[in-house]
C-alpha positions, 0 to 999 in steps of 0.5 A: 434520486436514491439516497445511496446514489446521491451519497456516492456522487457527493463522495466522488465529487468531494473526496475524489474517490471513485465509488464505482471502482469498489465493490458496492457491498464494501462501500455500503459496509463502510458507510453504515459503520460511519452512519452508526458512529454519527447516529444517522438512520439513512443515507440522506441523513448521513449526507446532510450530516457530512455537509454540516460537519467538515471533520466527518469528511476525513473520517469517511475518507479513512473508512473508505481507504481502510489501512491495516498494516504492520512491520513485516506482515507475513514474514515468509514473504519478506524472507523470500524477498531477502533470500531470493527476489532481491538478490536475484534482481541485484545480480541483474543490475546494481540499482533497484527501483521498487514501488510499494503501492498502497503503503498506508502508514509506512510499515511495509516500505520501512520493512523493505528498507530494513532488508535493503539496508542489510543487503547494501551493507554487504555490498556497498556497490548496490543501491535502491530507491523505493516509491511508497504511495497511497491515496490517503494523504493523512496516512501518508503524512504519518508514514513520512513522519515515521513515528510508531508506538511501542506496540507497533514494534512487536515483530521487530527484534531488539537489534532491528529497533536499535539499528533503525529507530530512535526512542523518543522521550514519550516512549514512541520510536522514530525511524532513523534517517538512513531508512527514510533516505531510501524512500520517496513518499508520494500521493497516488491514486491507483485508479488513475491508470498511471504508474508512479514511475516506469522501469520498475524492478519490483511492485508490491501491492498487497491486501489492497485489491480485495476492495476493488471490483474485478474490472479494476483489479485487471486494469491495475495488474495491466498497469503494474505489468506495463511499469515493470522491466522485463523479468520484474516481480509483482507481489500480491496479498495472500488472499488476492489472485490474478483474474483470468483476463490477466493471468497470462501476463505473469508467471508464478515464481512462488505461488504460495507467497503470491510472487509473480514474474513478468512475462514479455 
C-alpha cells in the first residue's frame, strides 16, 4: 500500500480527522512539515515514528488543524458587526444566538463578547449567547482558560484591557468572568454535518474553509444555512467565497467584508 495512503488511514482512525475533507496538497504540506521536524525521510518512516512517539500525535493534530487568530482580526469586519449587523438583529429580537465556528484559542468569540458587552450596557433589556466551537480540544482548553500574553493584546485599547482583563503576576492577562459568561465553548467537528445548535441569528466561520475541498465547503454552507433563522447572517473570511452550488442560499449584505444574509 502507498505510504501516503497508509498514513492517511492511520490519521483518520487515530485522530478522527477525515483527510478526504481537506485538499490533498494541504495535507501533504502539513505532513512534510512534521516529517522535517522529526527527521523522517518518507511517509512510512513518519508512520513508524508516530506509532512509537505518542506526543507526536498531538503535534500532528495541531499541524493539521492549524490555528491562526488574534483579537479583532480584520477590524473593519468587527466594525460592521458593531454598527450594523448586531444592532439590526437586536431590533428583531432581544436575545441573540451566535455561533463562532472554528474558534481556535478564543480571540474571536472574546472579541465578539466585548462588542456585545458594550451594546448590552447601553440596553440592559438585550442579551446574547455565543457558541464557540473547535475540533482541536487543546486549543479549545486554552480558549476556555482565557489567558493571553501581552503580545496578544496588541490590538486592544488600554480601556478594553482594563475593562475585560485582569493582569496576572507573571505578566499575562486573564479574561474577566463577565465575558466568559456570554460564551459556551464546545468541541465540534464541522465535518459532522450537524450544527452546534439551531435557530441561530449569526454564524461566524472565518478563515477555516480555505483548507477544505469544494464539496465540503458547499456542505458546510448548507449546514450553516439550515441552522440560521430567517434573515440570519453568515460571515466568511475575506479570502473565502460561496461556491456556485450554494451562492443562491445567501444574499450579499456587505460583499467587501464577506457578510451574507440568509435567503429563505
